[in-house]
PALO-435770 format. One record per atom (N, C-alpha, C): residue in three letters; x, y, z. Coordinates in pm, whole numbers, padded with zeros to 5 digits, always signed. Atoms other than C-alpha are relative to their C-alpha. Layout:
ALAXYZ;...
***
This chain:
MET+00102-00110+00041;MET-00018-00012-00027;MET+00139+00138+00005;ASN-00066-00111-00024;ASN+00117+00337-00073;ASN-00025+00084+00116;THR+00054-00105-00114;THR+00089+00542+00235;THR+00114+00085+00026;GLN-00138-00094-00016;GLN+00273+00871+00302;GLN-00107+00141+00019;SER+00034-00141-00062;SER+00198+01207+00496;SER+00112+00093-00034;PHE-00072-00066+00062;PHE+00287+01493+00366;PHE+00027+00162+00103;SER-00011-00093-00080;SER+00417+01797+00599;SER+00020+00134-00066;LYS-00002-00138+00051;LYS+00464+02184+00526;LYS+00164+00068+00068;SER-00127-00047+00011;SER+00815+02184+00633;SER+00086+00099-00086;SER-00073-00076+00115;SER+00947+02304+00320;SER-00125+00019-00123;SER+00094-00041+00087;SER+00682+02471+00057;SER+00069-00088-00137;ILE-00063+00056+00132;ILE+00913+02388-00241;ILE+00065-00169-00023;ARG-00035+00101-00008;ARG+00990+02047-00079;ARG-00100-00103-00030;TYR+00128+00122+00004;TYR+00635+01906-00037;TYR-00090+00063-00174;GLU+00043-00030+00102;GLU+00556+02090-00386;GLU+00076-00110-00089;THR-00091+00098+00095;THR+00838+01863-00545;THR-00072-00126+00015;GLU+00018+00131-00033;GLU+00690+01550-00381;GLU-00102-00017-00021;LEU+00135+00001+00058;LEU+00329+01611-00467;LEU+00017-00056-00161;ILE+00023+00002+00198;ILE+00431+01668-00836;ILE+00079-00166-00048;PHE-00030+00113+00055;PHE+00623+01365-00859;PHE-00069-00114+00035;GLN+00121+00101+00009;GLN+00377+01146-00691;GLN-00094-00018-00097;PHE+00086-00024+00115;PHE+00130+01283-00930;PHE+00052-00076-00123;ARG-00049+00038+00103;ARG+00320+01206-01203;ARG+00028-00153-00018;GLU+00016+00159-00069;GLU+00351+00826-01072;GLU-00139-00018-00028;LEU+00148+00021-00006;LEU-00029+00844-01035;LEU-00065-00005-00162;LEU+00024-00039+00153;LEU-00039+00971-01412;LEU+00009-00159-00093;ALA-00062+00096+00084;ALA+00159+00692-01561;ALA-00058-00102+00032;GLU+00064+00154-00051;GLU+00013+00381-01379;GLU-00159+00033+00002;ASP+00133-00034+00036;ASP-00343+00525-01411;ASP-00073-00117-00051;PRO+00062+00104+00051;PRO-00536+00193-01472;PRO-00149+00026-00108;ASP+00123-00055+00090;ASP-00857+00375-01630;ASP+00007+00134-00084;LEU+00011-00116+00091;LEU-00766+00689-01770;LEU+00152+00026-00081;CYS-00092+00010+00093;CYS-00501+00772-02072;CYS+00029+00143+00046;TRP-00096-00118-00044;TRP-00268+01071-01929;TRP+00086+00053-00112;ILE-00139-00063+00118;ILE-00040+01244-02211;ILE+00040+00104+00088;PHE-00048-00085-00063;PHE+00201+01434-02049;PHE+00162-00022-00008;ASP-00121+00083+00019;ASP+00612+01442-02102;ASP+00061-00008+00118;LYS-00048+00068-00099;LYS+00731+01219-01895;LYS+00186-00003+00044;ASP-00142-00014-00050;ASP+01086+01306-01929;ASP+00057+00129+00011;ALA-00030-00147-00068;ALA+01048+01682-01861;ALA+00054-00020+00098;ASN-00013-00039-00188;ASN+01171+01808-01516;ASN-00089-00044+00075;SER+00139+00024-00124;SER+00987+01608-01265;SER-00017+00078+00119;HIS-00003-00082-00089;HIS+01028+01947-01070;HIS-00133+00094-00051;ARG+00138-00054+00103;ARG+00707+02059-01290;ARG-00097-00043-00081;LEU+00108+00061+00073;LEU+00400+01978-01450;LEU-00125+00132-00020;ASP+00051-00108+00005;ASP+00245+02279-01590;ASP-00148-00059-00080;HIS+00097+00029+00098;HIS+00041+02113-01845;HIS-00038-00156-00008;LEU+00043+00135+00007;LEU-00136+01753-01914;LEU-00132+00007-00081;THR+00107-00002+00111;THR-00412+01610-02143;THR-00063-00139+00009;LEU+00079+00155+00004;LEU-00676+01323-02097;LEU-00022-00009-00160;GLU+00053+00034+00129;GLU-00750+01141-02405;GLU-00091-00085+00045;LEU+00096+00069-00012;LEU-01059+00996-02414;LEU-00117-00020-00120;ASP+00114+00050+00123;ASP-01286+00806-02713;ASP+00065+00102-00131;GLY-00047-00066+00096;GLY-01013+00977-02929;GLY+00001+00194-00005;ILE+00028-00100-00041;ILE-01098+01308-02767;ILE+00116+00046+00091;ARG-00097+00004-00101;ARG-00791+01493-02601;ARG-00016+00163+00050;ILE+00064-00173-00094;ILE-00896+01789-02309;ILE+00117+00007+00053;PRO-00089-00053-00087;PRO-00632+01980-02198;PRO-00038+00064+00153;PHE+00032-00015-00144;PHE-00615+02021-01811;PHE+00143+00127+00062;HIS-00079-00085-00081;HIS-00397+02315-01599;HIS+00009-00055+00112;PRO+00011+00053-00153;PRO-00297+02133-01286;PRO+00037+00088+00106;ILE-00076-00098-00125;ILE-00250+02338-00962;ILE-00001-00066+00147;PHE-00078+00075-00083;PHE-00062+02169-00703;PHE-00014+00107+00161;LYS+00021-00094-00166;LYS-00219+02261-00312;LYS+00007-00116+00095;LEU-00035+00105-00107;LEU-00091+02065-00023;LEU-00167-00001+00113;LYS+00153-00040-00088;LYS-00413+02180+00180;LYS-00120+00075-00043;PRO+00052-00103+00050;PRO-00651+02332-00038;PRO-00168+00042+00100;SER+00140-00061-00096;SER-00957+02568+00171;SER-00095+00026-00097;LEU+00116-00054+00094;LEU-01270+02679+00030;LEU+00030+00124-00009;PRO-00037-00151+00026;PRO-01162+03042+00086;PRO+00092-00017-00097;TRP-00091-00018+00103;TRP-00871+02964-00148;TRP-00036-00039-00113;LEU+00056+00051+00150;LEU-01104+02767-00390;LEU-00100+00151-00057;GLU+00060-00103+00073;GLU-01321+03066-00400;GLU+00071+00105-00058;ALA-00035-00135+00036;ALA-01092+03304-00476;ALA+00112-00040-00094;LEU-00049+00066+00116;LEU-00946+03044-00737;LEU+00005+00080-00159;PRO+00044-00027+00107;PRO-00903+03212-01071;PRO-00052-00067-00102;HIS+00032+00114+00060;HIS-01058+03088-01357;HIS-00017+00016-00143;GLU-00059-00006+00133;GLU-00929+03223-01696;GLU+00081-00081-00077;GLN-00117+00079+00075;GLN-00692+02960-01765;GLN-00085-00044-00143;THR+00102+00067+00085;THR-00797+02817-02131;THR-00014-00134+00008;ALA+00080+00095-00037;ALA-00749+02512-02021;ALA-00042-00045+00124;ALA+00069+00010-00171;ALA-00950+02363-01720;ALA+00100-00027+00117;THR-00048+00006-00117;THR-00838+02395-01387;THR-00016-00133+00056;LEU+00002+00155-00101;LEU-00714+02040-01208;LEU+00060+00033+00102;LEU-00089-00044-00133;LEU-00652+02093-00846;LEU+00027-00142+00007;VAL-00095+00111-00042;VAL-00388+01830-00723;VAL+00013+00026+00111;THR-00010-00029-00137;THR-00381+01783-00380;THR+00008-00170+00044;PRO-00060+00185-00019;PRO-00251+01417-00155;PRO-00121-00059+00052;GLY+00090+00050-00020;GLY-00594+01387-00040;GLY-00153+00072+00037;LEU+00101-00105+00012;LEU-00932+01527-00100;LEU-00105-00036+00079;THR+00102+00014-00068;THR-01171+01599+00151;THR-00138+00000-00062;SER+00147-00008+00078;SER-01568+01572+00092;SER-00036+00087-00017;ARG+00080-00122-00006;ARG-01615+01908+00193;ARG+00081+00097-00102;VAL-00054-00053+00148;VAL-01354+02011-00108;VAL-00063-00055-00102;LEU+00061+00035+00103;LEU-01474+01788-00339;LEU-00161+00025-00001;ASP+00158-00033+00014;ASP-01835+01873-00284;ASP-00010+00158-00052;TYR-00021-00104+00077;TYR-01735+02223-00371;TYR+00068+00023-00126;CYS+00002+00036+00135;CYS-01576+02137-00677;CYS-00104-00007-00094;ARG+00107+00044+00084;ARG-01865+01938-00788;ARG-00074+00115-00037;GLN+00137-00111-00010;GLN-02098+02253-00699;GLN+00089+00095-00099;HIS-00029-00094+00067;HIS-01867+02480-00911;HIS+00101-00015-00119;GLY-00051+00047+00137;GLY-01747+02262-01191;GLY+00151-00004-00014;ILE-00139-00019-00006;ILE-01358+02262-01083;ILE+00058-00141+00016;SER-00106+00122+00014;SER-01147+01944-01169;SER+00078-00046+00113;ALA-00060+00016-00113;ALA-00997+01754-00887;ALA+00016-00130+00011;ILE-00049+00100-00010;ILE-00769+01465-00822;ILE+00102-00015+00149;ASP-00097-00014-00160;ASP-00591+01342-00504;ASP+00105-00126-00052;LEU-00064+00081+00008;LEU-00295+01111-00468;LEU-00040-00150-00021;ASN+00036+00133+00012;ASN-00515+00832-00407;ASN-00110-00076-00116;GLY+00067+00040+00105;GLY-00690+00844-00747;GLY-00112+00037-00017;ARG+00159-00039+00026;ARG-01010+00986-00629;ARG+00006+00130-00105;THR+00013-00104+00097;THR-01132+01183-00926;THR-00093+00044-00030;TRP+00137-00006+00067;TRP-01363+01410-01043;TRP+00033+00129-00094;LEU-00034-00090+00098;LEU-01308+01571-01362;LEU-00136+00077-00111;ARG+00170-00044+00059;ARG-01569+01825-01534;ARG+00090+00058-00132;ALA-00025-00072+00139;ALA-01501+01938-01916;ALA-00124-00024-00100;LYS+00137-00001+00098;LYS-01711+01999-02179;LYS-00027-00147-00081;GLY+00064+00135+00057;GLY-01883+01690-02292;GLY+00084-00134+00091;VAL-00052+00097-00092;VAL-01711+01491-02002;VAL+00003-00015+00151;LEU-00039+00001-00156;LEU-01754+01386-01648;LEU+00020-00124+00060;ILE-00114+00136-00050;ILE-01554+01149-01446;ILE-00012+00018+00140;ASP+00010-00020-00165;ASP-01618+01052-01088;ASP+00024-00115+00038;ARG-00046+00074-00074;ARG-01429+00812-00932;ARG+00048-00009+00131;LYS-00057+00000-00162;LYS-01371+00680-00631;LYS+00167-00050+00037;ALA-00134+00078-00002;ALA-01004+00597-00476;ALA+00015-00120-00076;LEU-00024+00085+00031;LEU-00807+00357-00596;LEU+00056-00134+00113;PRO-00073+00114-00115;PRO-00705+00020-00393;PRO+00119-00013+00040;GLY-00160-00012-00043;GLY-00372+00037-00197;GLY+00067+00087+00000;ARG-00026-00129-00004;ARG-00348+00392-00164;ARG-00051+00055+00071;SER+00032-00029-00145;SER-00335+00581+00167;SER+00096+00138-00007;PHE-00040-00126-00033;PHE-00225+00958+00101;PHE-00025+00105+00079;ARG+00061-00180-00068;ARG-00296+01276+00323;ARG+00072+00041+00053;TYR-00088-00131-00055;TYR-00175+01576+00464;TYR+00015-00041+00171;GLU+00029+00038-00194;GLU-00054+01486+00812;GLU-00072+00091+00068;LEU+00099-00093-00124;LEU-00197+01781+00990;LEU-00103-00011-00021;GLU+00122-00029+00070;GLU-00495+01749+00831;GLU-00087-00167+00104;PRO+00077+00069-00106;PRO-00738+01580+01128;PRO-00059-00135-00097;ARG+00042+00108+00064;ARG-00820+01218+00999;ARG-00188-00033+00053;ASN+00129+00013-00043;ASN-01173+01242+01189;ASN-00041+00121+00103;ILE+00023-00051-00128;ILE-01298+01526+01387;ILE-00131-00007+00069;PHE+00134+00042-00027;PHE-01616+01389+01480;PHE+00022-00120+00121;VAL-00036+00096-00123;VAL-01453+01164+01770;VAL+00059+00050+00055;GLY-00120-00076-00130;GLY-01296+01198+02113;GLY+00011+00126+00013;LEU-00016-00162-00050;LEU-01168+01518+02229;LEU-00010+00083-00152;SER+00050-00077+00100;SER-01208+01658+01865;SER-00138+00019+00004;ALA+00178+00011+00001;ALA-01621+01579+01898;ALA-00012+00126+00112;ARG+00003-00087-00118;ARG-01556+01780+02204;ARG-00053+00154-00011;ILE+00003-00190+00081;ILE-01480+02119+02030;ILE-00136-00007-00107;VAL+00088+00003+00092;VAL-01738+02032+01783;VAL-00129+00020+00035;ARG+00114+00014-00051;ARG-01999+01975+02005;ARG-00044+00136+00089;ALA+00009-00143-00100;ALA-01918+02300+02228;ALA-00019+00119-00143;LEU+00038-00101+00095;LEU-01922+02512+01912;LEU-00128-00013-00038;LEU+00137-00016+00026;LEU-02265+02392+01800;LEU-00096+00017+00094;THR+00064-00092-00143;THR-02391+02515+02170;THR-00080+00114-00037;ASP+00067-00091+00028;ASP-02455+02812+02004;ASP+00059+00047-00150;LEU-00037-00027+00112;LEU-02495+02914+01640;LEU+00067+00136-00017;ASP+00008-00180+00025;ASP-02449+03282+01663;ASP+00158+00039+00081;GLY-00075-00041-00117;GLY-02165+03268+01938;GLY+00133+00040-00079;VAL-00143-00071+00018;VAL-01813+03464+01886;VAL+00078-00135+00058;TRP-00081+00085-00054;TRP-01503+03214+01980;TRP+00087+00033+00024;LYS-00129-00013+00005;LYS-01172+03221+02103;LYS+00015-00135+00013;GLN-00032+00170-00005;GLN-00964+02895+02090;GLN+00027-00022+00169;GLY+00006+00021-00157;GLY-00866+02963+02476;GLY-00120-00056+00086;ASN+00126-00012-00073;ASN-01228+02954+02591;ASN-00028-00168-00028;LEU+00008+00110+00037;LEU-01252+02610+02391;LEU+00118-00109+00097;VAL-00150+00123-00084;VAL-00909+02448+02580;VAL-00084-00030+00121;GLN+00089-00029-00128;GLN-01120+02561+02901;GLN-00095-00116+00008;ARG+00182+00093+00022;ARG-01455+02395+02799;ARG+00011-00150-00020;THR-00025+00129+00051;THR-01328+02080+02645;THR+00097-00075+00036;GLN-00131+00062-00047;GLN-01001+02030+02828;GLN+00054-00096-00091;ALA-00107+00062+00147;ALA-00845+01942+02477;ALA+00090+00063-00003;SER-00145-00111+00014;SER-00461+02081+02469;SER-00048+00116-00134;SER-00019-00130+00084;SER-00446+02407+02318;SER+00059-00044-00175;GLY-00074+00069+00136;GLY-00246+02216+02006;GLY-00112-00068-00073;LEU+00091+00072+00091;LEU-00540+01987+01900;LEU-00122+00129-00007;VAL+00105-00095+00001;VAL-00803+02300+01959;VAL+00030+00068-00138;SER-00029-00079+00108;SER-00599+02522+01698;SER-00004-00082-00133;ARG+00017+00127+00135;ARG-00590+02189+01458;ARG-00111+00021-00046;ILE+00142+00019+00038;ILE-00963+02160+01476;ILE-00020+00123-00049;VAL+00042-00128+00048;VAL-00998+02546+01450;VAL+00037+00002-00148;ASN-00078-00028+00085;ASN-00760+02591+01178;ASN-00113-00125-00155;HIS+00046+00116+00119;HIS-00941+02263+00981;HIS-00136+00018-00016;LEU+00121-00047+00073;LEU-01283+02422+01011;LEU-00010+00108-00089;ILE+00023-00103+00066;ILE-01222+02762+00888;ILE+00078-00072-00162;SER-00029+00024+00167;SER-01013+02585+00568;SER-00090-00095-00064;GLN+00078+00042+00047;GLN-01312+02392+00517;GLN-00131+00065-00030;GLY+00097-00071-00035;GLY-01542+02660+00550;GLY-00141+00001+00057;PHE+00130+00014-00062;PHE-01742+02554+00808;PHE-00003+00125+00102;ALA-00022-00153-00074;ALA-01582+02877+01028;ALA+00075+00076-00065;GLU-00075-00116+00059;GLU-01429+03201+00959;GLU+00059+00085+00092;LYS-00044-00095-00082;LYS-01250+03452+01143;LYS-00050+00126-00021;ILE+00081-00119-00002;ILE-01400+03744+01240;ILE+00115+00144+00030;SER-00119-00110-00064;SER-01061+03922+01414;SER+00113-00110+00016;ALA-00111+00089-00016;ALA-00721+03806+01495;ALA-00011-00141+00084;ARG+00010+00093-00061;ARG-00799+03610+01792;ARG-00187-00026+00013;GLU+00152+00020-00008;GLU-01182+03555+01731;GLU-00066-00059-00151;PHE+00081+00046+00136;PHE-01409+03345+01507;PHE-00152-00071+00034;ARG+00149+00019-00046;ARG-01744+03192+01472;ARG-00051-00125-00112;LEU+00029+00123+00113;LEU-01900+02915+01251;LEU-00086+00083-00106;ARG+00074-00058+00140;ARG-02028+03020+00897;ARG-00059-00121-00037;ASP+00149+00118+00048;ASP-02199+02679+00789;ASP-00037-00098+00107;PRO+00042+00161-00112;PRO-02330+02501+01126;PRO-00073-00059-00052;TRP+00101+00096+00045;TRP-02574+02324+00924;TRP+00091-00096-00096;GLY-00113+00097+00072;GLY-02297+02156+00711;GLY+00063-00057+00087;LEU-00062+00035-00137;LEU-02101+02129+01013;LEU-00079-00170+00053;LEU+00093+00073-00086;LEU-02403+01949+01185;LEU-00007-00157-00088;GLU+00004+00135+00111;GLU-02453+01732+00853;GLU+00110-00096-00055;ALA-00139+00068+00020;ALA-02125+01652+00803;ALA+00047-00133+00132;TRP-00035+00076-00126;TRP-02104+01498+01204;TRP-00102-00117-00037;ALA+00080+00092-00004;ALA-02424+01323+01140;ALA+00029-00119-00103;ALA-00063+00103+00118;ALA-02278+01134+00799;ALA+00067-00087+00052;ALA-00109+00050-00029;ALA-01981+01049+00982;ALA-00050-00074+00127;ASP+00017+00071-00153;ASP-02128+00907+01332;ASP-00049-00091-00015;GLN+00045+00140-00017;GLN-02146+00572+01422;GLN-00027-00053+00185;PHE+00039-00009-00158;PHE-02358+00580+01751;PHE+00063-00166+00073;ALA-00038+00092-00105;ALA-02290+00192+01833;ALA+00118-00028+00015;LYS-00113+00020-00044;LYS-01953+00207+01808;LYS+00071+00142+00103;ARG-00022-00086-00132;ARG-01934+00503+02038;ARG-00057-00031+00123;THR+00097+00011-00125;THR-02170+00364+02306;THR-00003-00137+00046;ARG+00049+00137-00052;ARG-02245+00063+02491;ARG-00116+00002+00052;THR+00208-00028-00033;THR-02662+00046+02531;THR-00033-00123+00101;THR+00072+00108-00050;THR-02795-00174+02804;THR-00162+00050+00023;LEU+00142-00008+00005;LEU-03165-00219+02778;LEU-00101-00025+00140;TYR+00082+00016-00105;TYR-03449-00208+03087;TYR-00104+00004-00024;THR+00136-00003+00004;THR-03794-00265+03154;THR-00055-00017+00147;GLY+00055+00005-00161;GLY-04058-00272+03412;GLY-00121+00060+00013;LEU+00136-00063+00019;LEU-04365-00108+03561;LEU+00045+00186-00010;ILE-00049-00171+00020;ILE-04297+00267+03421;ILE-00139+00082-00036;SER+00091-00068+00044;SER-04572+00517+03457;SER+00018+00086-00136;SER+00015-00053+00133;SER-04463+00740+03161;SER+00185-00015+00011;PRO-00200-00015+00031;PRO-04048+00788+03007;PRO-00003+00133+00058;LEU-00012-00142-00066;LEU-04114+01172+03165;LEU+00027-00023+00154;ASP+00005+00065-00135;ASP-04165+01018+03487;ASP+00109-00032+00024;LEU-00162+00072-00007;LEU-03856+00783+03475;LEU+00090+00088-00006;ALA-00103-00089+00020;ALA-03648+01056+03346;ALA+00032+00093+00143;HIS-00013-00076-00105;HIS-03711+01265+03644;HIS+00039-00091+00120;ARG-00041+00071-00073;ARG-03663+00975+03861;ARG+00166-00045-00003;LEU-00154-00003+00002;LEU-03348+00900+03712;LEU+00084+00142+00010;GLN-00058-00129-00027;GLN-03249+01231+03756;GLN+00055+00058+00130;ASP-00048+00013-00140;ASP-03245+01200+04134;ASP+00104-00065+00039;TRP-00105+00057-00020;TRP-03065+00951+04130;TRP+00159+00012-00051;ALA-00118-00072-00027;ALA-02786+01080+03991;ALA+00040+00082+00053;ARG-00062-00071-00095;ARG-02765+01351+04187;ARG+00029-00024+00133;ARG-00063+00084-00092;ARG-02765+01151+04475;ARG+00111-00073+00014;GLU-00146+00060+00025;GLU-02489+00940+04386;GLU+00086+00059-00091;SER-00055-00097+00124;SER-02338+01213+04134;SER+00063-00088-00100;VAL-00010+00050+00136;VAL-02346+01017+03855;VAL-00034+00087-00108;SER-00002-00114+00110;SER-02317+01215+03555;SER-00081-00050-00127;ILE+00129+00019+00068;ILE-02625+01198+03350;ILE-00025+00084-00145;ALA+00049-00124+00061;ALA-02737+01368+03029;ALA-00106-00121-00115;PHE+00073+00036+00082;PHE-03050+01285+02856;PHE-00020+00024-00148;THR-00030-00005+00147;THR-03091+01212+02481;THR-00135-00034-00091;GLN+00109+00029+00073;GLN-03299+01113+02187;GLN-00117+00007+00029;TRP+00162-00061-00005;TRP-03689+01140+02217;TRP-00060+00046+00111;ILE+00058-00057-00135;ILE-03737+01232+02560;ILE+00092+00121+00027;ALA-00052-00131-00043;ALA-03474+01513+02564;ALA-00044+00057-00172;ALA+00069-00047+00104;ALA-03619+01590+02207;ALA-00107+00120+00035;TRP+00117-00047-00078;TRP-03960+01634+02388;TRP-00003+00108+00074;VAL+00002-00123-00078;VAL-03842+01838+02639;VAL+00040+00124-00057;ARG-00070-00094+00073;ARG-03634+02067+02409;ARG-00152+00083-00084;HIS+00085-00035+00113;HIS-03920+02091+02148;HIS-00120-00100-00047;PRO+00071+00133+00003;PRO-04221+01859+02179;PRO-00054+00010-00131;PHE+00043-00017+00097;PHE-04327+01721+01881;PHE-00063-00190-00036;THR+00065+00108+00022;THR-04391+01330+01891;THR+00015-00048+00144;GLU+00006+00057-00148;GLU-04480+01189+02288;GLU+00103-00102-00002;PRO-00101+00099-00008;PRO-04139+00974+02373;PRO-00083-00140+00055;ALA+00015+00110-00025;ALA-04206+00598+02403;ALA+00105-00065+00075;VAL-00095+00005-00064;VAL-03867+00563+02554;VAL+00071+00089+00063;CYS-00138-00086-00084;CYS-03638+00732+02797;CYS+00122-00061+00015;SER-00134+00030+00019;SER-03290+00722+02706;SER+00121+00106+00048;ALA-00039-00118-00091;ALA-03024+00878+02895;ALA+00180-00033-00018;TYR-00195+00061-00009;TYR-02574+00863+02849;TYR+00003-00001+00147;VAL-00039+00015-00132;VAL-02458+00750+03187;VAL+00176-00023+00011;LEU-00167+00032-00030;LEU-02088+00720+03304;LEU-00013-00145+00070;ARG-00006+00107-00036;ARG-02186+00428+03521;ARG-00154-00037-00011;LEU+00135+00013-00018;LEU-02493+00233+03536;LEU-00070-00072+00133;PRO+00072+00009-00153;PRO-02764+00179+03825;PRO+00061-00124+00037;GLU-00031+00159-00070;GLU-02629-00110+04075;GLU-00159-00078+00049;SER+00140+00101+00053;SER-02928-00393+04121;SER-00062+00089+00131;ALA+00089-00067-00129;ALA-03055-00185+04478;ALA-00064+00118-00075;THR+00032-00079+00097;THR-03101+00089+04213;THR-00113+00017-00087;LEU+00137+00044+00078;LEU-03320-00086+03986;LEU-00087-00051+00053;ASP+00109+00013-00065;ASP-03554-00214+04209;ASP-00065+00043+00078;SER+00058-00077-00090;SER-03610+00046+04400;SER-00125+00120-00154;LEU+00082-00071+00131;LEU-03726+00190+04030;LEU-00101-00123-00067;GLY+00108+00070+00079;GLY-03910-00123+03912;GLY+00021-00042-00116;LEU-00068+00038+00160;LEU-03659-00234+03632;LEU+00073-00106+00023;ARG-00068+00109-00002;ARG-03519-00497+03529;ARG+00103-00040-00155;GLN-00037-00029+00154;GLN-03256-00549+03212;GLN-00059-00127-00097;VAL+00046+00050+00103;VAL-03362-00699+02903;VAL+00102+00017-00135;SER-00116-00012+00100;SER-03189-00811+02577;SER-00075+00061-00106;GLU+00033-00059+00094;GLU-03412-00621+02362;GLU-00132+00070+00023;GLY+00138-00081-00004;GLY-03697-00341+02329;GLY+00011+00055+00133;GLY+00012-00078-00134;GLY-03719-00184+02697;GLY-00053+00124-00004;LYS+00048-00125-00008;LYS-03852+00147+02794;LYS+00094+00082+00031;LEU-00147-00120-00032;LEU-03505+00294+02914;LEU+00105-00087-00037;TRP-00122+00041+00023;TRP-03193+00286+02767;TRP+00070+00074+00036;LEU-00123-00098-00050;LEU-02903+00394+02893;LEU+00170-00034-00068;HIS-00148-00031+00086;HIS-02562+00472+02678;HIS+00106+00020+00077;VAL-00083-00036-00036;VAL-02261+00448+02831;VAL+00127+00022-00111;PRO-00022-00054+00116;PRO-02076+00681+02604;PRO+00215-00052-00014;ASP-00177+00034-00014;ASP-01630+00618+02499;ASP+00058+00127+00049;ASP-00088-00145-00045;ASP-01572+00993+02593;ASP-00101+00045+00055;LYS+00077-00077-00076;LYS-01721+01182+02883;LYS-00067+00144-00024;GLY+00081-00119+00039;GLY-01761+01470+02675;GLY-00141+00009+00007;ILE+00135+00036+00047;ILE-02094+01365+02558;ILE-00084+00074+00167;VAL+00061+00011-00068;VAL-02210+01390+02930;VAL+00076+00171+00119;THR-00059-00159-00037;THR-01971+01755+03050;THR-00067+00124-00103;GLU+00087-00082+00055;GLU-02126+01929+02797;GLU-00170-00012-00031;THR+00176+00051-00051;THR-02519+01939+02892;THR-00073+00131+00013;GLN+00058-00116-00006;GLN-02780+02175+02920;GLN-00152-00026+00126;LEU+00060+00051-00148;LEU-03025+02185+03242;LEU-00166+00054-00093;ARG+00103-00035+00047;ARG-03401+02202+03068;ARG-00128-00081+00104;ASP+00126+00083-00044;ASP-03707+02124+03292;ASP+00020-00091+00117;ASP-00077+00107-00102;ASP-03497+01997+03578;ASP+00046-00108-00032;LEU-00066+00086+00011;LEU-03353+01761+03393;LEU+00125+00023-00084;THR-00128-00016+00062;THR-02978+01721+03251;THR+00003-00030-00139;LEU+00023+00033+00169;LEU-03002+01717+02850;LEU+00163+00005-00040;ALA-00139-00024+00104;ALA-02720+01644+02591;ALA-00049+00116-00087;THR-00001-00152+00090;THR-02650+01947+02363;THR-00135-00057-00117;ASP+00145+00040+00125;ASP-02946+02002+02093;ASP+00076-00111-00143;ALA-00048+00082+00103;ALA-02702+01889+01843;ALA+00044-00128+00027;GLN+00039+00118-00038;GLN-02621+01587+02022;GLN-00117-00083+00001;ILE+00118+00016-00021;ILE-02955+01524+02064;ILE-00061-00049-00130;TYR+00012+00015+00130;TYR-03003+01565+01680;TYR+00047-00150-00082;LEU-00081+00123+00060;LEU-02749+01321+01598;LEU-00051-00137+00053;ASP+00039+00130-00070;ASP-02882+01045+01856;ASP-00116-00054-00081;LEU+00159+00026+00058;LEU-03216+01052+01669;LEU+00018-00063-00133;GLN-00033+00058+00152;GLN-03059+00964+01332;GLN-00013-00158-00014;ARG+00004+00134+00033;ARG-03117+00593+01172;ARG-00071-00051+00138;THR+00060+00078-00116;THR-03343+00504+01494;THR-00141-00040-00067;GLY+00153+00001-00018;GLY-03700+00397+01521;GLY-00057+00056+00085;LEU+00094-00109-00088;LEU-03993+00547+01682;LEU+00001+00110-00068;ARG+00009-00124+00084;ARG-03994+00831+01420;ARG+00092+00105+00059;GLY-00062-00092-00058;GLY-03687+00966+01575;GLY+00091+00080-00143;PRO-00023-00104+00116;PRO-03571+01092+01224;PRO-00119+00141-00010;ASP+00112-00101+00034;ASP-03892+01306+01230;ASP-00004+00083+00112;ALA-00059-00101-00161;ALA-03804+01418+01593;ALA+00103+00089-00038;ALA-00145-00109+00016;ALA-03448+01532+01500;ALA-00045+00102-00116;ALA-00002-00112+00117;ALA-03568+01711+01164;ALA-00127+00108+00060;ALA+00055-00122-00081;ALA-03867+01917+01419;ALA+00082+00077+00073;LEU-00055-00051-00087;LEU-03615+01968+01660;LEU+00128+00118-00080;ARG-00082-00079+00075;ARG-03359+02115+01387;ARG-00075+00142-00080;GLN+00067-00064+00052;GLN-03621+02322+01229;GLN-00047+00097+00063;TRP+00084-00090-00141;TRP-03743+02478+01580;TRP+00112+00113-00015;GLU-00095-00099-00005;GLU-03562+02816+01593;GLU+00056+00028+00140;GLY-00090-00030-00108;GLY-03427+02800+01942;GLY+00107-00134-00013;PHE-00115+00118+00024;PHE-03234+02460+01815;PHE+00191+00058-00002;CYS-00150-00058-00014;CYS-02863+02516+01925;CYS+00019+00161+00006;ARG+00002-00102-00049;ARG-02940+02845+02068;ARG-00017+00000+00176;PRO+00055+00024-00092;PRO-02885+02906+02426;PRO-00107+00050+00089;
***
């Protein structure tokens, strides 16, 4: 497998390596016929041509280690040949922008989007290739990185400083800086002063998170049933237990969406907890563990950030609105409908 990380230690060095690897990709491309001067100076590649069914399509490659949306927005389009963005690894955000604006793009993994007159090529990455920019976060929606995203989505209109996020999330200043810079480069956030920034596209960030989220992999869920008068009554009893025993809790899914913005009455009470109730507590609540169904779902998360970034509503500790929205995706009991109603509500993700 071709695996390589590119660093920005030297602009000349990284561009030279990027061009070299790109020339190798073109020469070995199993699907597309590229015409370029293979004997020319390997440090430059200003022009190349794609031959397709006897038609030759010229491209003007532009090499960029980490293309950002602001950089793409400022990209001139007056070249005679079609612009071809070349980068180590295309992010979905950058690729979507290229599709929307007709900019051709290719990465060292073979992921290809080509748009020219009469031509449209959309190819996935080739097997056995794994190139990326080493300072590009692999997944901003897990662990400490997710804490930063979660905090930002508590206030869609908020103005933020990186120092505030360090305190709030307990992430390192280096990680916060990396994630914030990534969000800015991908057009999710924007700087408004030397030290302040805000979300530019919070809905895009939320949907990117929802697309990447894997609920079953980041939680361990235990189901309970018993004589329960109502999910809301059970929630208040669980809240009392959590306070008595100093257990971190954050209600989510249907019960939390109902408290925030009633849409469909919850049939299930569910919450994040850092530890499960003991047998004596279950007996006092009239609950017993079951293998399926159940009226109470308790989720133990792999990262405690979910239960430290919370909101108190109607005397219940809830997960953030963005987290509730996320947790309702791909569930039954009209979960996606409740999520959609919550997102459309004007108070969604606002203090």
